[in-house]
N, C-alpha and C positions, 0 to 999 in steps of 0.2 A: 297403236290401235286404241280401242275403247274398252279393253278388258278391265281396267281399273275402275271404270264407272260403276260396275256391278259388284264391287267387293268392299269389305270393311278395310279401312286404312288407318295407319297412325298419322301423326302430323306431317310426315314426309310425303304422303300421297294424297293429301286432302284436296289439292288443286284439281284432281280428276273428278271428284264428286264430294262436296262438303257434307252430304248426308252420311258418307262412310267414315267420318272422323270418329274414332273410338280410342280414347286415351286409356290404356290399361292400368297405369299407376296414377298417382296424384299429379305428377309433373312429367314433362318430356321435352328434351332439347334435340334439335336436329340441325346438322350443318353439312352442306354439300358444296363442293367446288368443281367446276367444269373447266377443262382446258382443251382448246382446239388448235391444231397445227395450222400453219399458213398454207393457203391453197391458191394456186394460180389458175386464172380463168381466161379463156379466149373466146370472145364473141365475134363471130364473122358477120360481115355486112357486104353490100354490093360495092362499097367504096374502099374499105380497108378493115382490118381487125381492130377490136378494142381489147387490150390486154390489161388485166388488173389482178392484184392480189387481195385476198380477204385475210386479214390478220386479227387474231383474237386479242381483245383488250382485257388485261387482267385488272380486277378480278371479276369472275362470273360466279356468284354465290347464291345459295339458298340457305337462309337462316330462320329457324322457326322455334317457337315456344308453345307447347300445348299444356292445357290444364283441364283436369276433370273437376267440374264444379259440384256435381252430385252423381248419383248412379245413372241418371238419364241424360245429363247435359255435359258436353265437352266443348271447349273453345280454344282459340289459339291466336297468335300474332305471327305474321310471316313477312319477311322482306326477301325479295329475290330480284335479280336482273336477268331476265331470260335472253336478252340480246345485248351484246357488247362486242362490236366488231368495227374494224377499220377497212374501208375500201380504198386501196392505194392504186391509182391508175398509172400504169407504166407506159402505155402507148395508146393514144386516142387518134384513130385515123392517120397513123404515121407521124403524129406530132408529139414526139417524145422529147423530154428535156429534164434539166436538173430540178426545176420547180414544178413537179408533177401535181396535178389536181388529186385531191383525196377528200373523203368525208368519213366521219366517225358517227356511228349510230348506237345509242344507248337507250335501254328501257329500264326504268326503276319502278317496281311494283310493291305496294304495301297492302297486305290482306288481313282480314279479321274474320275467320270462319267460326261458325257456331253450329252444333248438331244436337238433335234430340233423338234419343234412342228409346223406343217403347217396346223393344223386343224384335218381333218380325218386321215391323215398319220403322223406318228411320227417315228423318227429314233434316235438311241443313241449308244454310245460306252462307255464302262467302262474299263479303263486301270488300271491294278492291279499289284502290286509287293508283293509277299508273301515269308516270311522266315519260313522255317520248321526246328525246332530244337528239338533234343532229348538228354536228359541227362540220361546216363545209369550207374547204380551202380551194380558191380558184374560181369562185362564182362571179358573175357580172350582174349589173343592175340595168334597169331601163334608163336611168339617169347617166350612168357611166358604163356603157357597154364595152368599152375598150380597156377598162381597168379591172384587175383581178382583186377580189376582196376575200376576207374571212368573215363568215357569218354563222350565227347560231339560230336554228329554227326549232321550235318546240310546240307541243300541245299536250293536254292531259285528258284523262277520262276518269269518271267515277261510275262504277258499275257494280252489279251484284249477280252472282251465279246461284241459281236455285237447284237443289237436288233432292231426289227421293230414292230410297233403297228398300227393296222388299226381299227378306231373307226367310223363305218358308222352311228351309232345311239346311243342314250343315254342308250339303254338297251342291246346293243351287241357290243363286241369288240373281236379282236383276235390278239395274239402276237406270235412272234417267236424269239428265241435267238440262237446264235451259239458261242461257245468258243473253240478255237483250243486246242488240247492236247499239252503236253510238255514232254520232257525227261530231267532227271537230274541225276547226279552222287553224292551221299552223300559223304561228306568229314568229317573225324574225326581227333581229335587231337592226338590219339594214334593208329589210323588205326585198330580198332577192327572189322571193316566191310571190307569185301573183296572189292578190287577196281573193281571187275567185276560186282558188283551189280549196277543195273540201275533202277531208278524210272521212270515208264511210266504212265502218267496220260492221260486219254481220257474223253472228255466231249461230251455227245450226243447233237444233235440239239433238242431243246425243243419247244413245242407248248402249248398254253394255251388260254382259252377264258374267 
């Protein structure tokens, strides 16, 4: 949900709303690790089923350092990879084999949040650079449609999340965030993806109390 948008946070919760960043001491370190079990999925179609596993790729971490610059300003540096998963296709339309197709998807994100606290009103910005990378096994190209290849496809984004927080009392607060969308063109080492494909990402304005 959006509950964290309207509350004051330490460095571990700053991705909800950069305006809520409030380092209580001089320094703060935060480390989190996420592990997900392997899940089996079955997608039915009019021809046959597609069966695949989603496997967690270790590590999936959140590592952050927060610093109080003065009584009004807090800042931080964050690295985290929100997505780290392997899609292992077991059966595609009944064509199972030892050399199954699979692909791995990773996202690496580097963030630099800064917040200003004037009391009841708080404002913040989180500048982020994210690298999206996919490793694909078993893809074909227009030049060699009968030959299976390994390929790496990737794109990146540079963005900023803006946040405001209003805290009129100890029992009530309300926040708002806005992140611009972005467009990107994936690039691959052997061009298995058409150059006409464009990634369009849109982030809604969010409210929370």
